[in-house]
N, C-alpha and C positions, 0 to 999 in steps of 0.2 A: 827216867828221863824220857820225853816225848819228843820224837826227830819228826821233823815237818819236811814234807816232799815238795820241790818247788814243782806246779805245774805250766807248761808252757803251751801255747796256742801253736798245735801242729798245724793247722792249716797255713801259717806264715811260712812254714818251712816247706812245704810242698813244691817241688819243682816241677814246672810244666812247659817243656819246651816247645816252641810252637814248629808245627809243619812247614818245610821250605817248598813243596809242592804236595799236589793231590797224591793221594794213596791210590791202589788199585780198589775199583770198587769190586763188589762182590762177582759181578757177572765178568768183569776183565780178570778177576783171580782165577775162577772157574776155566774162562777158557785160555788161560797162561798155563794151567795146571793140564789140562788136555794136550797142550802143545808140548809142554815139557816131558809129557809121559811117552810122547812120540818118539822124543829124542833120547829119553832114557833106556838106551838099549845100544849095546855097541856095534852090533850087526847093520841097524838102521844109521847110526853116526858115520861108519864105514861107507856104506852107501851113498849117503849124502856127500862124504868127502870125494867120493869116486866120481859122483855126476858133477859135483862142483870143480874137478881138477879136468874132466875131460873137455874136449873142443866145444865152444858155445854152450858150456855148462848142460850138455845134454848128452846121454847114453843109452844106447839100447838095453833093454833087460838082458838079452844074449851076452853082452859085456858085462855084466854086473853078477853073473853066476858063478864064473870060475874064481875071480878075486876074493869072494868071502866064502867058498866051498861050501856051498849050500845047494838045495835043489831050486829047479827052477820055480816049483809051486811056494816054496818057503819064503825065496827073494821076493816074488810077486806078492806076498802077504804083506811082508816089510815094505815095500813099494807105495802099496795099498795105503797102508797107516800115515807114511809119509806124506802121500798126496790128499788124504782126507784131513791133514793137519794143516795143508796148506802150505807144504814146503816145495813140493815138484805139481807139476802139472803133467798130463799122460796124452800122448797121440799115439794113433795106431798107424803103420804102414806096413799094408801086406799082412804078414802073419805077425810080426814083431811090434811089439810095444815100446816106445821112446818115452824116456821120462828126461824133463828139463827141471832146473832148478828155478824157483818164482823169484825175480829179481826183488831183494829187499826182505825176502820172508825171515831170514836168520837174523837180519837187523832188527824187525819187529821186537823179538825176544829179548834182545840186549838192550834196546832202548827202555822198555818197562821195567828192567832190571838198575839199570845205570840213572845215578841222579843227576839231573840237570841243571 
């Protein structure tokens, strides 16, 4: 006995859901990855949190050393990464550096990830 198999047109069954917004470009994805790498550290998240919770969202590096329990050079290294990533700005006053949260910096990260 010969069995016949039915052949169906697979192209008719393919589902193509249209995009509802533009996805990240390659450049945007690269920039976002760099930004997220800066945030992907518990110490840097704590530092951002402390600065954000400080008066005027600004803190002296001298006020950031004790809460995270690290040396001043290590804290400065983390602050430099956060500054380079665009989360903080740095200003020098006398011998101390002050770091201020960039308004909207964290909002930009969330807007790229949340559907509009």
